C-alpha positions as protocol buffer text, in pm:
chain_id: "A"
residue {
  index: 1
  type: MET
  ca { x: 4508 y: 12655 z: -9592 }
}
residue {
  index: 2
  type: ARG
  ca { x: 4491 y: 12506 z: -9245 }
}
residue {
  index: 3
  type: GLY
  ca { x: 4453 y: 12139 z: -9188 }
}
residue {
  index: 4
  type: TYR
  ca { x: 4468 y: 11839 z: -9414 }
}
residue {
  index: 5
  type: LYS
  ca { x: 4100 y: 11858 z: -9505 }
}
residue {
  index: 6
  type: ALA
  ca { x: 4137 y: 12217 z: -9627 }
}
residue {
  index: 7
  type: ILE
  ca { x: 4445 y: 12127 z: -9830 }
}
residue {
  index: 8
  type: ALA
  ca { x: 4260 y: 11830 z: -9985 }
}
residue {
  index: 9
  type: GLU
  ca { x: 3967 y: 12056 z: -10077 }
}
residue {
  index: 10
  type: TRP
  ca { x: 4206 y: 12308 z: -10232 }
}
residue {
  index: 11
  type: ALA
  ca { x: 4370 y: 12029 z: -10434 }
}
residue {
  index: 12
  type: LYS
  ca { x: 4030 y: 11914 z: -10564 }
}
residue {
  index: 13
  type: ASP
  ca { x: 3946 y: 12268 z: -10679 }
}
residue {
  index: 14
  type: LEU
  ca { x: 4255 y: 12295 z: -10901 }
}
residue {
  index: 15
  type: GLY
  ca { x: 4202 y: 12299 z: -11276 }
}
residue {
  index: 16
  type: PRO
  ca { x: 4355 y: 12046 z: -11518 }
}
residue {
  index: 17
  type: LYS
  ca { x: 4661 y: 12260 z: -11600 }
}
residue {
  index: 18
  type: ALA
  ca { x: 4746 y: 12313 z: -11233 }
}
residue {
  index: 19
  type: ARG
  ca { x: 4695 y: 11942 z: -11160 }
}
residue {
  index: 20
  type: GLU
  ca { x: 4936 y: 11861 z: -11440 }
}
residue {
  index: 21
  type: ARG
  ca { x: 5197 y: 12108 z: -11305 }
}
residue {
  index: 22
  type: PHE
  ca { x: 5172 y: 11952 z: -10958 }
}
residue {
  index: 23
  type: GLY
  ca { x: 5235 y: 11611 z: -11114 }
}
residue {
  index: 24
  type: TYR
  ca { x: 4904 y: 11447 z: -11028 }
}
residue {
  index: 25
  type: ARG
  ca { x: 4868 y: 11088 z: -11145 }
}
residue {
  index: 26
  type: SER
  ca { x: 4672 y: 11068 z: -11470 }
}
residue {
  index: 27
  type: ILE
  ca { x: 4435 y: 10798 z: -11590 }
}
residue {
  index: 28
  type: ALA
  ca { x: 4276 y: 10829 z: -11935 }
}
residue {
  index: 29
  type: LYS
  ca { x: 4391 y: 11194 z: -11960 }
}
residue {
  index: 30
  type: ARG
  ca { x: 4224 y: 11286 z: -11628 }
}
residue {
  index: 31
  type: TYR
  ca { x: 4435 y: 11392 z: -11332 }
}
residue {
  index: 32
  type: ILE
  ca { x: 4349 y: 11208 z: -11012 }
}
residue {
  index: 33
  type: VAL
  ca { x: 4348 y: 11416 z: -10693 }
}
residue {
  index: 34
  type: PRO
  ca { x: 4516 y: 11248 z: -10394 }
}
residue {
  index: 35
  type: SER
  ca { x: 4292 y: 11177 z: -10096 }
}
residue {
  index: 36
  type: GLU
  ca { x: 4315 y: 11366 z: -9767 }
}
residue {
  index: 37
  type: SER
  ca { x: 4490 y: 11071 z: -9603 }
}
residue {
  index: 38
  type: ILE
  ca { x: 4753 y: 11056 z: -9880 }
}
residue {
  index: 39
  type: ILE
  ca { x: 4815 y: 11431 z: -9849 }
}
residue {
  index: 40
  type: GLN
  ca { x: 4852 y: 11395 z: -9472 }
}
residue {
  index: 41
  type: ASP
  ca { x: 5088 y: 11098 z: -9507 }
}
residue {
  index: 42
  type: VAL
  ca { x: 5311 y: 11280 z: -9758 }
}
residue {
  index: 43
  type: LEU
  ca { x: 5331 y: 11596 z: -9547 }
}
residue {
  index: 44
  type: VAL
  ca { x: 5403 y: 11410 z: -9223 }
}
residue {
  index: 45
  type: ARG
  ca { x: 5674 y: 11197 z: -9385 }
}
residue {
  index: 46
  type: SER
  ca { x: 5828 y: 11498 z: -9562 }
}
residue {
  index: 47
  type: LEU
  ca { x: 5842 y: 11703 z: -9243 }
}
residue {
  index: 48
  type: SER
  ca { x: 5989 y: 11408 z: -9052 }
}
residue {
  index: 49
  type: ILE
  ca { x: 6263 y: 11365 z: -9312 }
}
residue {
  index: 50
  type: LEU
  ca { x: 6336 y: 11738 z: -9314 }
}
residue {
  index: 51
  type: LEU
  ca { x: 6365 y: 11744 z: -8935 }
}
residue {
  index: 52
  type: LEU
  ca { x: 6596 y: 11441 z: -8939 }
}
residue {
  index: 53
  type: LEU
  ca { x: 6818 y: 11603 z: -9203 }
}
residue {
  index: 54
  type: LEU
  ca { x: 6838 y: 11925 z: -9004 }
}
residue {
  index: 55
  type: LEU
  ca { x: 6931 y: 11739 z: -8687 }
}
residue {
  index: 56
  type: CYS
  ca { x: 7194 y: 11524 z: -8860 }
}
residue {
  index: 57
  type: SER
  ca { x: 7352 y: 11819 z: -9040 }
}
residue {
  index: 58
  type: GLY
  ca { x: 7386 y: 12022 z: -8721 }
}
residue {
  index: 59
  type: GLY
  ca { x: 7137 y: 12279 z: -8840 }
}
residue {
  index: 60
  type: MET
  ca { x: 6938 y: 12256 z: -8517 }
}
residue {
  index: 61
  type: GLN
  ca { x: 7194 y: 12202 z: -8248 }
}
residue {
  index: 62
  type: PRO
  ca { x: 7056 y: 12250 z: -7898 }
}
residue {
  index: 63
  type: SER
  ca { x: 7216 y: 12520 z: -7693 }
}
residue {
  index: 64
  type: VAL
  ca { x: 7468 y: 12385 z: -7445 }
}
residue {
  index: 65
  type: ARG
  ca { x: 7548 y: 12556 z: -7118 }
}
residue {
  index: 66
  type: LYS
  ca { x: 7915 y: 12547 z: -7035 }
}
residue {
  index: 67
  type: ILE
  ca { x: 7978 y: 12469 z: -6671 }
}
residue {
  index: 68
  type: LYS
  ca { x: 8307 y: 12567 z: -6520 }
}
residue {
  index: 69
  type: VAL
  ca { x: 8447 y: 12289 z: -6308 }
}
residue {
  index: 70
  type: SER
  ca { x: 8692 y: 12390 z: -6038 }
}
residue {
  index: 71
  type: ASP
  ca { x: 8982 y: 12164 z: -5937 }
}
């Protein structure tokens, strides 16, 4: 899927068993599909946290050019 709208449409097409496995919120034994904006918000926040963790752990260190300094 490409784009938040496509992901939201895919989520709406899931059957009840798949919705349950994904942990959708349930009201009166019906699983509520998150809106496109909620899906976008979750993905953006998740990717931001992942990037922050990678940067803090040293997993994405920028390359550093060593410059020789003469006396």
